[in-house]
C-alpha positions in Angstrom: -40.6 21.7 -86.5 -38.6 25.0 -86.7 -36.2 23.3 -89.0 -38.8 22.3 -91.6 -40.3 25.7 -91.3 -37.0 27.4 -92.1 -36.3 25.2 -95.0 -39.7 25.7 -96.5 -39.6 29.4 -96.1 -36.2 29.7 -97.7 -37.3 27.4 -100.5 -40.4 29.4 -101.2 -38.3 32.6 -101.3 -35.9 31.1 -103.7 -38.7 29.9 -106.0 -40.0 33.4 -106.1 -36.7 34.9 -106.9 -36.2 32.3 -109.7 -39.7 32.9 -111.1 -39.1 36.6 -111.4 -35.5 36.1 -112.6 -33.7 38.1 -110.0 -30.0 37.7 -110.6 -26.8 39.6 -111.2 -25.4 42.6 -109.2 -28.1 45.1 -110.0 -30.0 44.4 -106.8 -29.6 42.6 -103.5 -32.3 40.1 -104.5 -29.9 38.7 -107.1 -27.2 38.1 -104.4 -29.9 36.6 -102.1 -30.9 34.3 -104.9 -27.3 33.1 -105.2 -26.8 32.5 -101.6 -30.1 30.6 -101.3 -29.3 28.6 -104.4 -25.9 27.5 -103.0 -27.6 26.6 -99.8 -30.2 24.4 -101.5 -27.5 22.8 -103.8 -24.6 22.3 -101.4 -26.2 21.7 -98.1 -29.9 20.8 -98.0 -29.9 17.6 -100.1 -26.9 16.0 -98.3 -28.4 17.1 -95.0 -31.6 15.2 -95.5 -29.9 12.2 -97.1 -27.5 11.8 -94.1 -30.4 12.2 -91.7 -32.1 9.3 -93.3 -29.0 7.3 -92.7 -28.1 8.6 -89.2 -31.3 9.8 -87.4 -30.0 9.5 -83.8 -28.1 12.1 -81.8 -25.5 9.5 -80.8 -24.3 8.8 -84.3 -22.6 12.2 -85.2 -22.0 15.6 -83.7 -23.1 18.8 -85.4 -19.8 19.6 -87.2 -19.6 16.1 -88.5 -23.2 16.3 -89.8 -22.4 19.5 -91.6 -19.4 18.1 -93.3 -21.3 15.0 -94.3 -24.1 17.2 -95.7 -21.7 19.1 -97.8 -19.9 15.9 -99.1 -23.1 14.1 -100.0 -24.6 17.1 -101.7 -21.4 17.4 -103.9 -21.6 13.7 -104.7 -25.2 14.0 -105.7 -24.6 16.7 -108.3 -23.0 14.4 -110.9 -25.8 11.9 -110.5 -28.4 14.6 -111.2 -26.5 15.7 -114.3 -26.3 12.0 -115.4 -30.1 11.7 -115.0 -30.6 14.8 -117.1 -28.4 13.3 -119.8 -30.2 9.9 -119.7 -33.6 11.4 -120.0 -32.5 14.0 -122.6 -33.7 16.8 -120.3 -32.6 20.4 -120.9 -29.9 21.8 -118.6 -31.8 24.9 -117.7 -33.0 26.6 -114.5 -36.4 25.2 -114.6 -35.3 21.5 -115.0 -32.5 21.8 -112.4 -34.9 23.4 -109.9 -37.4 20.7 -110.4 -34.8 17.9 -110.0 -33.4 19.5 -106.8 -36.9 20.0 -105.4 -37.8 16.4 -106.1 -34.6 15.2 -104.5 -35.0 17.4 -101.4 -38.7 16.4 -101.1 -38.0 12.6 -101.2 -34.9 12.7 -98.9 -36.7 15.1 -96.5 -39.7 12.8 -96.2 -37.4 9.8 -95.6 -35.4 11.6 -93.0 -38.5 12.7 -91.1 -39.9 9.2 -91.2 -36.6 7.8 -89.9 -36.3 10.3 -87.1 -39.9 9.9 -86.0 -39.3 6.2 -85.4 -36.6 7.0 -82.9 -37.3 7.8 -79.3 -37.6 11.5 -78.6 -34.6 11.4 -76.2 -32.3 10.1 -79.0 -33.9 11.8 -82.1 -31.7 14.3 -83.8 -33.2 17.8 -84.0 -31.3 20.7 -85.5 -30.7 23.4 -82.9 -32.0 26.5 -84.6 -31.4 28.8 -81.6 -28.5 31.3 -82.0 -28.0 32.1 -78.4 -25.4 29.3 -77.8 -22.1 31.1 -77.3 -20.9 28.5 -74.9 -21.2 25.8 -77.6 -18.3 27.3 -79.5 -16.0 27.5 -76.5 -16.8 23.9 -75.6 -15.5 22.6 -78.9 -12.0 21.2 -79.4 -9.3 23.0 -81.3 -9.5 20.4 -84.2 -13.3 21.0 -84.5 -12.9 24.8 -84.5 -10.3 24.5 -87.3 -12.6 22.2 -89.3 -15.6 24.5 -88.9 -13.5 27.5 -90.0 -12.1 25.6 -93.0 -15.7 24.6 -94.1 -17.0 28.1 -93.7 -14.0 29.5 -95.6 -14.7 27.0 -98.5 -18.3 28.0 -98.6 -17.4 31.7 -98.6 -15.0 31.1 -101.5 -17.6 29.3 -103.5 -20.1 32.0 -102.9 -17.6 34.7 -103.8 -16.7 32.9 -107.0 -20.4 32.7 -107.9 -20.9 36.4 -107.2 -17.9 37.2 -109.4 -19.3 35.1 -112.2 -22.7 36.8 -112.2 -21.5 40.3 -111.5 -18.6 40.6 -114.0 -19.8 41.0 -117.6 -18.4 38.4 -120.0 -16.4 39.3 -123.0 -18.4 40.8 -125.9 -18.6 38.4 -128.8 -17.5 40.6 -131.7 -18.8 39.6 -135.2 -20.7 40.8 -138.2 -23.6 38.8 -139.6 -23.8 38.9 -143.4 -26.4 37.1 -145.5 -28.3 37.3 -148.8 -32.0 36.8 -149.5 -34.3 37.1 -152.5 -36.1 40.3 -153.6 -39.1 39.5 -151.3 -36.8 38.9 -148.2 -37.0 35.1 -148.5 -34.1 32.6 -148.7 -36.0 30.5 -151.3 -36.8 33.0 -154.0 -33.3 33.7 -155.3 -33.1 34.2 -159.1 -31.9 30.8 -160.5 -32.3 31.1 -164.3 -31.5 34.5 -165.9 -30.6 36.0 -169.3 -27.3 37.7 -170.2 -27.7 41.4 -169.4 -30.8 40.9 -167.4 -30.9 42.9 -164.2 -30.7 40.7 -161.2 -31.8 41.9 -157.7 -31.1 40.3 -154.3 -31.1 41.7 -150.8 -28.0 41.7 -148.7 -28.2 41.9 -144.9 -25.6 43.2 -142.4 -25.8 43.1 -138.7 -23.1 44.8 -136.6 -22.0 43.1 -133.4 -18.5 44.5 -133.3 -18.8 46.6 -130.2 -18.4 49.9 -132.1 -19.6 51.6 -135.3 -18.1 50.2 -138.5 -18.2 51.4 -142.1 -19.2 48.6 -144.5 -19.6 48.2 -148.3 -20.6 45.2 -150.5 -19.0 44.1 -153.8 -20.4 41.5 -156.2 -18.2 39.5 -158.5 -18.7 36.9 -161.2 -15.6 34.9 -162.3 -13.3 37.1 -160.2 -14.6 40.2 -162.0 -16.4 42.9 -159.9 -19.7 43.7 -161.5 -21.1 46.1 -159.0 -20.5 47.6 -155.6 -22.7 49.4 -153.1 -22.1 52.7 -151.5 -20.4 52.6 -148.1 -22.8 52.6 -145.1 -22.1 52.9 -141.5 -23.8 50.8 -138.8 -23.5 51.4 -135.0 -23.1 48.5 -132.7 -26.3 46.5 -132.5 -27.8 48.0 -135.8 -28.7 45.9 -138.8 -29.7 46.8 -142.4 -31.0 45.1 -145.5 -30.2 46.6 -148.8 -31.2 45.8 -152.4 -28.3 45.4 -154.8 -28.7 44.9 -158.6 -26.2 43.5 -161.0 -26.1 41.9 -164.5 -24.2 39.0 -166.1 -22.1 39.2 -169.3 -21.3 35.5 -170.0 -23.7 32.5 -170.4 -23.1 29.3 -168.5 -24.5 26.8 -166.0 -23.9 26.9 -162.3 -22.4 30.4 -162.5 -21.0 31.4 -159.2 -21.8 34.9 -158.0 -19.9 36.0 -154.9 -20.9 38.7 -152.5 -18.0 40.3 -150.6 -18.5 42.4 -147.4 -15.8 44.8 -146.7 -15.1 47.1 -143.7 -13.0 50.2 -143.7 -10.2 48.8 -141.4 -9.5 45.7 -143.5 -8.0 45.3 -147.0 -9.2 41.9 -147.6 -13.0 40.8 -147.6 -14.4 40.4 -144.2 -17.4 38.2 -144.9 -18.7 36.5 -148.1 -21.8 34.8 -149.5 -22.4 33.0 -152.7 -25.2 32.2 -155.2 -25.3 29.9 -158.2 -27.5 30.5 -161.2 -27.9 29.4 -164.9 -27.2 32.2 -167.4 -28.7 31.8 -170.9 -27.3 33.5 -174.0 
């Protein structure tokens, strides 16, 4: 059937576009992927489900079948999401594609089986020919308005999808700040030290602020600054790890060492980290 050939060809093309991750506004293939994706989410599942229920031509006319296909497809979406949640499946492109393909395959097989049981004279077959200008003029005013409304809604949904994938989202602006041990590991911090013994740790800074920023690091013990680094500038996307050395002057248990990250446009500390150690006299 020409109908099945069109669906299979469109589905194969969509799978290729998904496999090669064509999306966004950089190329026409990304827009084609969006259009085909909407078609296989909003139309195809409901189309095959309704055909399994109404396989005869006398049941519904073409505009009613289109509306019913759209309504059933929209109703199936929450059920698919519920299945993903029940079976603890990830909500990603691969899983959604597999679920949609399974649904379309099962409903498509059921619809073809139901239609093939009908006599050929009453069996519904989708008219795929485009040379039917008289069909539009033969429709009533109410049907024309309904078709125009459905097409308008579909174009709005497609336009909203294009706007989402083509407009860049807001940049999340932040600075990552952390401390690790001298060997770059989080488990080899100095825990027991002597008064006056040099203590070395590594501080890491990663700039995701959207522009270049001047930073510096201060180390304090009991609200007393014991050392500070030289200012350093990082461009957006750059990161650095720098060794910083300090000493303690008072013994004690669970001595809190605070690491403060400053930036040039702020008077207060921008980020902080802490470390506890036992200091012997």
